[in-house]
N, C-alpha and C positions, 0 to 999 in steps of 0.2 A: 488555365484554371490551376489553382494550387492543389497539391497532392492531398487527397482525402482517404485515409486508411479506413478499411471496413471494421477492423478489430485492432486492439492493442494488447500486446503480451509483454509484461515486464518480467524479466527473469532474475530471480534472486537465489544466490547460493545459501544453503542452510546446513548446519552441522548435523542435526538430527531431524529427519523428515517427519517422523511420527510425532515428536514433541511439537514441531512447528504446526502440523495439522491440528493437533489438540489445541494449541494456543489460539489459532485463528478460528477454529470452530467455536471456542468460547466467546469470541467477539461477534459471532453470528454469521460468518462466511460459510459457504458450501463449496464443494469440490466436484469437478467433472469426473465421474467414475471411469469413463473410457480413456481418460488422459492421466490416469494415476497408476503407478506401479511402485516398486521399492526404491526407485531412483528419483522419481519426480511426481508432482501432482499439479493440477491446474485449478487454482482457486478462482472462483467466480466473484468478481468485484462489482460488476454491473453489466448492463446490456453491452455485449461486445468488448468488455474490459476484463482482462484476466491477469493474474500473477502466477507465473510458473515458479514453484518452489522446487529447486533442484539440489540434490545432495552435492556437496562440494566436489567430490571426484567426478560426478557426471557433469556438473557445470564446467569444470576445467576442460572437458572435451570440446567445448564450443569456443575456446579462446586460447591464445598463446600467452596472454598476459597473466601475471600473478594475480591471485585474488586479493582484494583489499580486506583488511581486518575491519569490519564495520563497527566494531566496538572502539576503534581508535581513529578511523578515517571515515570521511563521508564522501560517497561518490554520487549518491542520488537521494532525494527525499521523495517518497511516494505520497502524493497528496490526494485525498479522496474527499468527496463532498458529503455533507449530511444535510438533512432537511431543516434542522433547527439547532440552536445552542444546546438544548437539552440532549439531542442525539449526539452531538459532539462530545459532551460530557459523559454520556452513557458509554460510548465506544471506548474512549480513553480510559475511563474507570474500569471497564471490563478488561482492557489490555493490562492495566496495572495489577488487577486482581489475579490475572492469569500468568503473571510472572514477568511482564514487560516492565520497562522503567520509564519514568518521565523524561522527556527530552527538553522541553521548555515549559515555562508557565503559560497559562492561557493568555492569548492576545485578543483584545477586543478594540476594534475601531469602527468607524462608520461604514467601512466597506465589507468587513468580515469579522467573524469570530472564529478563532482556531486554537487548537491545542495539539501537542504532538507527543508521541511516545516512541520508544525503541522496542522492537520485537526481541525475541530470544537470542537472535544472532546480531543484534545491534543495528539493524536496518531502521532508518528513520521513517516514520509514518506521521503524516499531518492530516488531521481531520478538521474540515472547515465548513462553516455555514455562511452563506452570503444572502443579503436581502433579496427577496424575490422581486421580479418585475423591474429590476434596475438595468436599464439599457447599457450602462457602462460596464456591466458584468457579463454581457451576452457575448461569449466567446465564439458563437457561430457566425456572428456578423464580421465580415472582413472587407477591407478595402483592397481592391485589386488594381 
């Protein structure tokens, strides 16, 4: 059987934790209070899906590599789902109003609608809505 993780934690370095929390709060995210201090916070993205926002000095304690400058380099795109095209637009517009920047123009095709933004540190976030009940989009089905 293939590996099936119970939870996912994406770790992102941030320059100013307080500003990042404020930014993502404006988008509608909440934070796990028991996993929050002056160095890090745990943003709740979905059931068993979390983004750890870590101050850059604290993030560096987990790696020997240099941190990428997300305003100039891309290492990851964090893609999250939305229930509708309108929700995609709402989330990205909130991000732009909160100080984020547009990453790409909205993309609309028969498989999905998506739009992306960059957060305050330049990390790329993609918000997408896919048609419901489309078996080709069911990621839980796998061939073994």
